[in-house]
N, C-alpha and C positions, 0 to 999 in steps of 0.2 A: 504493499500500500504506500509506504513512504517513498519507495523507489519511483513509483509512477508519477509522484508529484515533483520530485527533484530532478527528474530527467528532462533537460531542456529540449531534447530531440523527440519527446513523446508526441505521437501523432494525435490529431484531434479525434475524440471519441464520437461514435454515432450519437446523434441528438435525438433522444427518445424521452418522452415525458407525458404528463397529463395534457390532453388536447381538449380545448373548449371551443364551441362554435357559437356564431352569432353574438347576440347581446350578452350571453354568458361569458364570452371571451373577455370583454371589457371589464366585467365584474371580477373575473379571476385575476386579471392584471392589477386592478386597483386594490383588491384584497391582499394580494401578495405584497404589494408595495407598502400597504398599511402595516402588515405584520413585520416588515423589515424596518419600520420607523419613518417611511416616507409619508408625505401628506400632499394630496393634490388629485388631479384628474387626468384620465386618458380620454382622448376623443378620436373617433374614427373619421378621417377626412377623405378617404378614398372609397368610392362606391364598390359594393360587392360583399357577400357574406364573409365575415371575419372568422379566421381560425387562428387560435393562439396556443402556444405550447409554453408552459410555465413550470420551472423546477426550482426548488429552494431547499437549502440544507444549512443548519446552524451547527457550528463547531466551536464551542466555547463562546468567546466574544466576537467570533467571525460569522457573518452570514453571507452565503454564496447563493446568488439568484441568477438564473439564466432564463431569458424569455425571447420569443420570436413570434411575430404576427404576420399574417398573410396580406394585410392591407396597411397603407400608410396611416400613421397615427401622429397626433399632436399631443404633447405632454406638457402640463403646467404643474410642476412639483417643487416641494421644499425638501431638501435633503434631511436626513435624520439630525436632530439637534445635538446629539452627543456622540457622533460617529464620523469617521473619515470614509469617503467612498471613492473607489476606483472603478471606472467603467471601461471594460475591455471589449473591443470588437471581435466577434467570432467569425464574421463573414464579410463579404465585400461591400454591400450597400452602405453608403455613408450616412450615418446619423449626425444631425447637426444639434449641438447643445450650446445655446447662447451664441450661435454663430461659429463655434469651433467644430471642426470636422473630426468624427470618430470613425477611423478607417485604417486599414493596413496595420502598421506597427505603432500607430498612435493611440494612446488612451487618454482619458480625462480624469484628473484628480480633483475631487470636490471637498471643500472644507465643511464642517458641521453647519447645518442651517442654511446652506447656499440655496437660493431660489433659482430654478432653471426653467427655460422654455426650450423644448426639444421637438424636432421633427424627425420621426423615425420612419424611413421608407419601408415599403413592403419587403418582407422576409429579412429585414435587418435582425441580426442575432447578437445579443449583447450579454456579457457576463458582468454582474454587479457584485463587487467585493466590498462589503461594509465591515469596518473594524471599529470597535468602541474607541473613541478618541483618547481617553486616558490610558488605555492599554497600549494603543499604538505609540503614543508619546513615551511611555515607560520603556518599551522595547527600543524605540529610536534613540533614547537617551543612553541606554546601555550599549547600543551598537555605534555610538558616536555619529549618528546620522541626523543630528539636530538641524543642520542646514536645510534638510529636506522639508522641514516644517514651516519654513518661511514662505511668504506669498501674500500680497495684498488683495489680489482679485478674489480669492476664494475658489478660483477655477484655474487649473493649469493643464495645458496640453503637453504631454510627455511622449517622446519618441523612444521606444524601447528596443528597436532593432530585433536581433534574434532572441532577446529575453522575452519577447511577447509570447513565444511558444510555451514557456514555463507557466506564464499567467493563464494561458488558454487551457493548459492541462488541468487547472483547478476546476474546470467545468465537470470533470469526472465526479467531483463531490457534490456539485449542484444538481447533477442528473442521477444521483444514486440515493435511494431512500436510506435514512439512518439505520433502520432495523435490518437492512440487507447488507450494510457495510459498517461493522463495528468500528468505533472511533478509537484510535490509539491515544494514550494519555498525552503524548507530546505533540500531537498533530496540530493543535492550535498554535503552539509556539513555532513549529516548523513553517506553517503558512505565513504567520505574521512576520517572522524574520526573513523569509523568502521574498515577501512583497516589499519590505523595507529595503532589502539589498538591491532589488531590481529598480525601485524608485531612485535609489542613490546612484545607480549606474545609468539611468535614463538621461537623455538630453532634453533640455527645455525646447519644445517645438514652437516655432513662430507661426501663428495662425495665418492663413492665406488672406491677402487683402489688407487694406489699411485698417488699423485698429479702430480709429474714430468712426469710419463709415460702417464697419462691422457692427459696432455697438449701436450706432444710430439706426441701422436697419432693424436690429433686434427690438429696439424701443418702439419703432413704428408698428411692427407686427403685434407687439403686446397691446399698444393703444388701440389698434384695429379690433383685436379680439375683445377687449373690454367694452368698446363702444357697441359692438354687435350684440354682446350679451345684455347690455343695458337697454337695447332698443329692439328686441326681438319682435315685439308686436307691431311695431311701426314700419313704415316704408323706409328702406335704407338705400339711398341713391349713391351712385358712384361719386358724385360731387361731395356727398357727406363724408365718405371714406377719405377722399383726398384732403378735405378740410381737417379731419381728425388727425390724419397722418402727416399733414403739412407737406404733402408731396403733389407732384403733377399726376395726371391720369396715366401717362406713359410710365412714370416711375412706380406708380401703384401697381400697374399691370406686371411690371418686371419683378417687383418685390414679392408679389403673391405667387407668381410662377416659380421664382427662384426659391422662395421660402416654403411654400406649401405644395407646389406642383399643380396649382389650381388658378383659375381666373378669380378676380375679386367676387364676381357673382357666385361662382361655384363654392367659394370659401364661406360666404354668407349662408348659402343654402346648407352646407355641411354642418355649420354651427346651429342653424335652426333645427335641423333634423336631430342633432345630438341632444339639444335641449328637450325636444319632444320625447326622445328615447328615455331620458333620465326621469321625466315626469311619469311615463308609462311604467318604468321600472320601480317607481316608488309605490306601485300598486294602489294608485288613487282610483279605486274601482267605482267610487261614487261620482267621479268626474267623467262626463262623456268624452269620448275620444275626440269629438268635434271641438270641444272646448280646449282640450290640450293642444290640438292642432292650431287653433286660433291664438292661444297664448304664445305659441312658437312662431307665429307670423304667417300661418297658412289659412287662407279664407275659403279654399275649395277642397272639400274632403277627398274627392276622387284624385285630384292632383297630389294631395298630401300622401295618400295611401300608395300611389304609384311611385312617388319620389322616395318614400320611406322603404319600400320594398327594394328599389334599385340600390339604395345606400346600404341596407343591412341584410338583405336576402330574406326578410320575413315581413308579414303585414303588421301594422300597428297593433291589431287585436292579439297577435301572437306574442307580443312583448309584455302584455299585461301579466 
């Protein structure tokens, strides 16, 4: 067991785990995040029935979570308040976290409580390594890796090179149930020390593009999301979005296509449908589906039902 973790040449294991379909997939992803100390929401922004595979395993103060979804997702999350988080890409689709790319040999290190806005493309496969902050710092102090704890942003992109293979090998423990794989007494220490050593050997990667413009783009997308959520029942015009984002129509189109893979109209539609799905999921059986549709900005039941089915693969009544 120990050798499989420490061998940097270890091949990636087959990805098998609990598979959830449709609206239950979003619920499974959010529940797993909550159990790991995260707080926030997952939103499906690409049409089609969602399939998600989620695996998690806790080893002492370390939580290993691996997840993959068949449709593009938008995530608005707060990192665990008392833990350090390392996000490691397992496959090629690039996930964007606050504008930073998670792909290839690059991983993202997040400080406790960091708020992130992420776009995860279809079939992106990510390993989440969460370590209690006090435990991590204690080990880092003993190993004289204190310099790796510095950083003002709370988010750092690290280039691991060949060391990424060792980190990916940890997915063996995220995809294996604890009762099927007895935990060695020193496995927690082995994992924490190994993670710290590889963080120490990693290079600080410079995000592509100008930092100011990258941060500015991220703030525009967050403002758009907040405005849409606050005005679901009303008419949202392209000019309204431009005013909120303080950008031109061409820039707005480019930002939405680059950030979400959607046009502004498609993004508004996706958020309206997600709002309706969440109301239906809360089992508000006394509220007619037509009222839920209207609250989410849809005034025509037939069009709402058709759009909902295209987005989630089921009718609104099936989500109750």
